[in-house]
C-alpha positions as CSV (number, residue, x, y, z in Angstrom):
1,M,16.8,41.7,-36.9
2,I,16.1,45.9,-36.4
3,V,17.5,47.3,-39.7
4,I,18.2,50.9,-39.2
5,T,19.1,53.4,-42.5
6,R,21.4,57.4,-41.1
7,N,22.4,59.4,-43.9
8,G,22.9,56.7,-46.8
9,R,24.2,53.7,-44.2
10,T,22.5,50.9,-42.8
11,T,23.2,49.2,-39.9
12,V,22.1,46.0,-38.6
13,I,21.7,44.7,-35.2
14,T,21.0,41.2,-34.4
15,G,21.1,38.6,-31.2
16,W,21.5,39.5,-28.1
17,R,22.1,43.4,-28.7
18,E,18.5,43.1,-30.8
19,W,16.9,41.8,-27.6
20,L,19.0,44.3,-25.4
21,V,17.6,47.2,-27.8
22,R,14.1,45.6,-27.5
23,A,14.0,45.4,-24.0
24,V,14.9,49.1,-23.4
25,V,12.7,50.4,-26.5
26,F,10.0,48.2,-24.6
27,V,11.0,49.5,-20.6
28,A,10.9,53.2,-22.0
29,A,7.2,52.7,-23.5
30,M,6.1,51.3,-20.7
31,L,7.5,54.1,-18.6
32,V,5.6,56.8,-20.6
33,L,1.9,54.9,-20.4
34,A,2.2,54.6,-17.2
35,I,3.2,58.1,-16.5
36,L,0.4,59.0,-19.1
37,V,-2.2,56.7,-17.0
38,F,-1.3,58.5,-14.1
39,V,-1.7,61.7,-15.3
40,M,-4.9,60.8,-16.4
41,L,-5.6,59.4,-13.2
42,G,-4.4,62.1,-11.6
43,L,-6.7,64.7,-13.4
44,A,-10.2,62.6,-13.1
45,V,-9.7,62.3,-9.4
46,T,-8.7,66.3,-9.2
47,L,-11.9,66.9,-11.0
48,G,-14.5,64.6,-9.2
49,A,-13.2,65.5,-6.4
50,I,-13.9,69.9,-7.6
51,A,-17.2,68.7,-8.4
52,M,-18.1,67.2,-5.4
53,I,-17.6,70.4,-4.1
54,V,-18.4,72.9,-6.3
55,I,-22.0,71.1,-7.6
56,P,-23.6,70.9,-3.9
57,A,-22.1,74.5,-3.1
58,A,-23.9,76.1,-6.2
59,I,-27.5,74.4,-5.2
60,I,-27.4,75.4,-1.8
61,V,-26.3,78.7,-3.1
62,A,-29.0,78.6,-5.6
63,L,-31.7,77.1,-2.4
64,L,-31.2,80.3,-0.4
65,G,-31.1,83.2,-3.4
66,S,-34.5,81.4,-4.5
67,M,-35.2,81.6,-0.4
68,F,-34.1,85.5,0.2
69,S,-35.5,87.1,-3.2
70,R,-38.4,89.5,-3.7
71,R,-41.1,88.4,-6.0
């Protein structure tokens, strides 16, 4: 049983309509969670790829800088 109170009026949803409302809410929640998971996974892959390129490049630049620096 779903009870909704709006502006002092109470609406009660039961039976097959209740099941339909619950199914729609469940599907909507799963879609939101799936979108959130795909965004987080994409962010993690992107940051990992950037780190795999930037960190070795920084090491190489530091090594070259130390080789050619005047002491």
